[in-house]
C-alpha positions in Angstrom: -4.4 47.5 -22.8 -7.7 46.4 -21.2 -9.0 48.3 -18.5 -10.7 46.5 -15.4 -14.4 47.1 -15.3 -16.2 48.1 -12.2 -19.3 48.2 -11.3 -21.3 50.2 -8.3 -22.4 48.7 -5.2 -24.2 49.5 -2.3 -23.4 48.5 1.2 -26.2 49.0 3.3 -25.3 49.3 7.4 -28.3 47.6 9.6 -28.6 47.8 13.2 -31.0 46.8 16.2 -31.1 50.3 17.9 -31.1 49.9 21.8 -32.4 52.7 23.4 -31.3 51.7 26.9 -27.6 52.2 25.8 -25.6 55.5 25.5 -22.5 55.0 24.8 -19.6 57.3 26.7 -17.7 59.8 25.2 -14.7 57.1 24.9 -16.4 54.6 23.0 -18.2 57.6 20.7 -14.7 58.3 19.7 -13.5 54.7 19.1 -16.6 54.2 17.5 -15.8 57.2 15.2 -11.8 56.3 14.8 -13.5 52.7 13.5 -15.6 54.1 10.7 -13.1 56.5 9.6 -10.6 54.0 9.1 -13.3 51.8 7.3 -14.0 54.4 5.3 -10.9 55.9 4.5 -9.3 52.6 3.8 -12.0 52.1 0.9 -11.2 55.6 -0.3 -7.2 54.8 -0.4 -7.8 52.1 -2.6 -9.8 54.8 -5.0 -13.1 52.6 -4.6 -15.5 54.7 -2.5 -18.5 56.5 -4.7 -19.9 58.2 -1.4 -21.4 57.0 2.3 -24.1 58.6 4.3 -25.2 58.4 7.7 -28.8 58.7 8.4 -30.5 60.4 11.0 -33.4 58.9 13.3 -35.9 61.3 12.5 -38.1 59.8 9.8 -41.3 59.5 8.5 -43.0 55.9 6.8 -45.7 56.9 3.5 -48.0 54.7 2.3 -49.6 54.1 -0.8 -53.1 55.4 1.0 -51.7 58.8 1.4 -50.8 58.6 4.8 -47.4 58.8 6.5 -46.4 58.3 10.1 -43.4 59.8 12.0 -41.2 56.4 12.2 -38.7 54.2 10.9 -39.1 51.1 9.0 -37.6 48.0 10.7 -37.1 44.3 9.6 -36.1 41.9 12.2 -35.8 44.6 14.9 -33.5 46.4 12.8 -33.1 49.8 11.0 -31.1 51.0 7.9 -28.3 53.3 9.3 -26.9 54.1 6.5 -25.2 53.4 3.2 -21.9 53.4 1.3 -21.4 52.9 -2.3 -18.2 51.4 -3.6 -16.9 50.4 -7.0 -15.5 47.0 -7.0 -14.9 44.5 -10.2 -17.4 41.7 -8.5 -20.1 41.4 -5.6 -17.3 39.4 -4.2 -14.9 42.3 -4.0 -17.5 44.3 -2.8 -18.4 41.9 0.0 -14.7 41.8 0.9 -14.8 45.5 1.5 -18.0 45.0 3.6 -16.2 42.5 6.0 -14.2 45.0 7.6 -17.0 47.6 8.5 -17.3 48.5 12.2 -21.2 47.9 12.6 -20.2 43.9 12.3 -18.5 43.7 15.6 -21.6 45.8 17.4 -23.9 42.9 16.3 -25.2 44.6 13.0 -25.4 43.6 9.8 -23.9 44.7 6.1 -25.9 43.8 3.1 -24.2 44.3 -0.5 -26.5 44.8 -3.6 -25.5 45.7 -6.9 -26.9 49.0 -8.7 -28.7 49.2 -11.8 -28.4 52.2 -13.6 -31.8 53.9 -13.9 -32.7 55.0 -17.6 -33.9 58.3 -17.7 
């Protein structure tokens, strides 16, 4: 019997922060439920490796040995978190990411293959 080969892919969650908007308690509860359903669905398929939500306290370190309190932004978006999944192909990993709640909030999901580090 041949086992299906899987590899790991990272789903990177990006969104445009809006400092003028504070969700209500009900909206926060609905968002948490959506994320729980999304993450739980992937876990039930035994494809979840790990997931991390990033905080808003960060520093950027530069090559000239300076650092500044900031978050790295690209096109006004910041990375809000990531998830590592097991999938047979990048297409399967993309399909997993298409149900991400960040998409309905105007954010995006970047799917990247993970290359093992040689020690």
